[in-house]
C-alpha positions as CSV (number, residue, x, y, z in Angstrom):
1,M,8.5,-1.3,-32.9
2,K,8.5,-4.7,-31.3
3,R,5.6,-7.0,-31.8
4,S,2.9,-6.0,-29.4
5,L,0.3,-8.7,-29.9
6,N,-0.3,-10.3,-26.5
7,W,-1.8,-13.5,-27.6
8,A,0.7,-14.2,-30.3
9,R,3.9,-16.4,-30.2
10,R,7.2,-14.9,-31.0
11,K,9.8,-16.7,-33.0
12,T,13.3,-16.4,-31.6
13,M,16.6,-18.2,-31.3
14,S,17.5,-19.9,-28.0
15,L,18.1,-17.6,-25.2
16,K,20.0,-18.0,-21.9
17,P,18.3,-16.8,-18.8
18,R,19.7,-14.1,-16.5
19,A,19.0,-13.6,-12.8
20,L,15.9,-11.8,-11.9
21,N,16.2,-8.2,-10.8
22,T,15.2,-8.3,-7.1
23,R,16.5,-4.9,-5.9
24,K,14.0,-2.5,-4.5
25,H,12.6,0.0,-7.0
26,R,11.8,3.6,-6.5
27,L,8.4,4.9,-7.5
28,Q,7.9,7.3,-10.3
29,K,7.2,11.0,-9.4
30,Q,4.0,11.8,-7.5
31,S,1.0,11.4,-9.8
32,P,-2.2,13.5,-9.9
33,C,-4.1,10.6,-8.3
34,F,-1.7,10.7,-5.3
35,N,-3.4,13.9,-4.1
36,Q,-6.7,14.4,-5.6
37,A,-7.6,17.5,-3.5
38,K,-4.7,19.2,-5.2
39,H,-5.4,18.0,-8.7
40,N,-9.3,17.9,-8.7
41,K,-9.6,17.9,-12.4
42,Y,-8.8,14.1,-12.1
43,S,-11.4,11.7,-11.0
44,C,-9.3,8.8,-9.8
45,S,-10.5,5.3,-9.0
46,P,-10.6,4.4,-5.3
47,K,-7.8,2.1,-4.1
48,S,-7.9,-1.0,-1.9
49,G,-4.5,-0.6,-0.5
50,S,-3.3,-3.8,-2.1
51,E,-2.2,-2.3,-5.4
52,P,1.3,-3.2,-6.7
53,H,3.8,-0.4,-6.8
54,Y,4.8,1.0,-10.1
55,A,8.2,-0.5,-10.6
56,P,8.9,-0.8,-14.4
57,S,12.5,-1.8,-14.1
58,R,11.3,-5.1,-12.7
59,Y,10.1,-6.1,-16.2
60,N,12.2,-3.7,-18.3
61,D,15.8,-4.1,-17.0
62,N,16.2,-7.7,-17.9
63,K,15.7,-8.2,-21.6
64,L,14.6,-11.8,-21.3
65,V,12.0,-10.9,-18.7
66,Q,10.7,-8.1,-20.9
67,E,10.5,-10.3,-23.9
68,T,8.6,-13.2,-22.2
69,H,6.1,-11.4,-20.1
70,N,3.0,-9.8,-21.7
71,C,0.1,-7.6,-20.5
72,Y,-1.6,-10.6,-18.9
73,S,1.6,-11.4,-16.8
74,Y,1.9,-7.8,-15.8
75,G,-1.6,-7.3,-15.0
76,A,-1.5,-10.3,-12.7
77,D,1.8,-9.0,-11.2
78,V,3.5,-12.2,-12.2
79,L,7.2,-12.7,-12.9
80,D,7.6,-16.3,-13.8
81,P,11.0,-17.9,-13.8
82,N,9.8,-20.7,-16.0
83,Q,9.3,-18.1,-18.8
84,L,12.9,-17.5,-18.9
85,I,14.1,-21.1,-19.5
86,Q,11.4,-22.1,-22.0
87,C,13.9,-21.8,-24.9
88,L,17.0,-22.7,-23.2
89,D,19.2,-24.8,-25.4
90,K,16.3,-25.2,-28.0
91,P,17.3,-23.8,-31.4
92,K,14.5,-22.1,-33.3
93,C,12.3,-22.1,-30.2
94,E,9.2,-20.0,-30.1
95,L,8.8,-17.9,-27.0
96,R,5.3,-18.0,-25.8
97,Y,3.5,-15.7,-23.4
98,H,1.2,-16.5,-20.6
99,Q,-2.4,-16.7,-22.0
100,P,-5.9,-16.5,-20.4
101,G,-7.2,-20.0,-20.0
102,G,-3.6,-21.4,-20.1
103,T,-3.9,-23.2,-16.8
104,K,-6.8,-25.2,-18.0
105,G,-5.4,-25.9,-21.5
106,M,-8.0,-23.7,-23.1
107,A,-5.7,-20.9,-24.4
108,K,-5.6,-22.2,-27.9
109,R,-9.1,-20.9,-28.4
110,L,-7.4,-17.5,-28.8
111,E,-5.9,-18.7,-32.1
112,Q,-9.4,-18.4,-33.4
113,A,-10.1,-14.6,-34.4
114,S,-13.6,-15.0,-33.1
115,A,-12.3,-15.8,-29.5
116,R,-10.5,-12.5,-29.4
117,S,-13.5,-10.7,-27.9
118,C,-14.5,-9.3,-24.5
119,P,-16.8,-12.3,-23.5
120,S,-14.3,-14.9,-24.6
121,V,-11.1,-13.4,-23.0
122,E,-13.0,-12.7,-19.7
123,N,-14.3,-16.3,-19.7
124,L,-10.8,-17.7,-20.2
125,M,-9.3,-15.3,-17.5
126,T,-11.8,-16.5,-14.9
127,M,-10.7,-20.2,-15.7
128,D,-7.2,-19.2,-14.5
129,I,-8.4,-17.0,-11.6
130,P,-11.9,-18.1,-10.5
131,D,-12.1,-15.6,-7.7
132,I,-11.5,-12.6,-9.9
133,K,-14.5,-10.2,-9.6
134,R,-16.1,-7.7,-11.9
135,T,-16.2,-4.1,-10.6
136,T,-16.6,-0.6,-11.7
137,F,-14.2,2.4,-11.9
138,K,-15.9,4.1,-9.0
139,A,-16.1,1.0,-6.7
140,R,-13.3,-0.1,-4.3
141,C,-12.0,-3.7,-4.4
142,K,-11.7,-5.6,-1.3
143,R,-8.4,-5.5,0.5
144,G,-6.3,-8.3,-0.8
145,S,-7.3,-7.4,-4.4
146,S,-6.9,-4.4,-6.8
147,K,-8.1,-3.3,-10.2
148,I,-7.2,-4.4,-13.6
149,A,-9.0,-3.4,-16.9
150,L,-9.5,-5.5,-20.1
151,V,-9.7,-4.1,-23.6
152,V,-10.0,-5.8,-27.0
153,H,-9.4,-5.2,-30.6
154,P,-12.0,-7.4,-31.9
155,G,-10.5,-10.4,-33.8
156,E,-7.0,-9.3,-33.3
157,D,-5.8,-8.8,-29.7
158,Y,-6.6,-8.3,-26.1
159,H,-4.9,-6.0,-23.7
160,F,-4.7,-5.4,-19.9
161,Y,-4.0,-2.4,-17.6
162,R,-3.5,-2.5,-13.8
163,Q,-3.9,0.2,-11.2
164,D,-0.8,1.1,-9.3
165,A,-0.4,2.0,-5.7
166,D,-0.3,5.8,-6.5
167,G,-3.7,5.5,-8.2
168,M,-2.5,5.7,-11.7
169,W,-2.6,2.9,-14.3
170,S,0.2,1.1,-16.3
171,H,0.5,-1.6,-18.8
172,K,2.9,-3.7,-20.9
173,D,2.1,-4.5,-24.5
174,G,3.6,-7.8,-25.5
175,A,7.3,-7.8,-25.5
176,N,7.5,-4.0,-25.2
177,T,8.4,-2.2,-22.0
178,V,6.2,-1.3,-19.1
179,K,4.7,2.1,-19.4
180,R,1.9,4.4,-17.9
181,Y,0.9,6.5,-20.9
182,D,-1.7,5.9,-23.6
183,A,-1.7,5.8,-27.4
184,K,-1.4,9.6,-27.3
185,G,1.3,9.7,-24.9
186,R,-0.9,10.9,-21.9
187,P,-0.8,9.6,-18.4
188,I,-3.5,7.0,-17.8
189,W,-5.8,7.7,-14.8
190,N,-8.7,5.8,-16.3
191,P,-8.1,3.1,-19.0
192,E,-11.8,3.4,-20.2
193,T,-11.2,7.0,-21.3
194,A,-7.5,6.6,-22.3
195,A,-6.6,6.7,-25.9
196,R,-6.3,3.1,-27.2
197,N,-6.0,3.6,-31.0
198,Y,-2.5,3.0,-31.9
199,R,-2.9,3.7,-35.7
200,P,-1.1,4.5,-37.9
201,K,2.0,3.5,-36.1
202,S,0.4,0.1,-35.5
203,F,-2.7,-1.7,-36.8
204,L,-4.1,-2.1,-33.3
205,N,-7.1,-0.3,-32.1
206,Y,-8.4,-1.6,-28.7
207,R,-11.8,0.1,-29.2
208,D,-13.8,-2.4,-27.1
209,F,-13.7,-1.7,-23.3
210,C,-14.6,-5.0,-21.7
211,G,-14.6,-3.8,-18.0
212,F,-12.9,-3.5,-14.6
213,Y,-12.0,-6.5,-12.4
214,C,-10.6,-7.0,-8.8
215,M,-7.5,-9.1,-9.3
216,P,-6.4,-11.1,-6.2
217,R,-3.2,-9.7,-4.7
218,N,-3.0,-11.8,-1.5
219,R,-1.2,-14.7,-3.2
220,T,1.1,-15.6,-6.1
221,L,-1.0,-16.2,-9.1
222,K,-0.2,-19.1,-11.4
223,L,-0.6,-18.5,-15.2
224,A,0.4,-20.7,-18.1
225,R,1.3,-20.6,-21.7
226,S,-0.5,-22.0,-24.7
227,D,1.6,-25.1,-25.4
């Protein structure tokens, strides 16, 4: 299993970038959230209409894209070409992910275990994206924004989920692939109630649910690494 820590740096040899995959992607099969009247056992979160489509191949098909974009990048719907060239012609380079607070040079706080908590990660995230707004599962974000969710394994790691255009939720843990199932292999329709304990396959247990947020979708967001 690849390293899934979202705040950690990954040591690797120099990698050469490949062109980003820009072709159109087909959506996954219709989800229970797509037609709630038919699947009334699910209580799906209201959508704004600005949710990104679920297109996992956008991050999964290109190995370098997959290994340089974490849950924060994915939650923000960011695919950053600068991530692909950070280790170009640099032997023994450390690939680094986008980190909350990176645009303000504050992401190094996450190197302290005490900073890997809900209040700290939320504060760092709002430094990067000042207009992100707290919300609830049952509320609807304004058009031009859509829901993400933040969870934390206290002292170890943070993790983000995002709501997709069909109402279901997906995520990308560290250098692993984009997926829309939880720790028990079940589809995610609410990250707060989803299984987030990955033991014993991993040491991670994202037990703390920090909240839902309306992430801006009406512009390209800028994120940064912890350099």
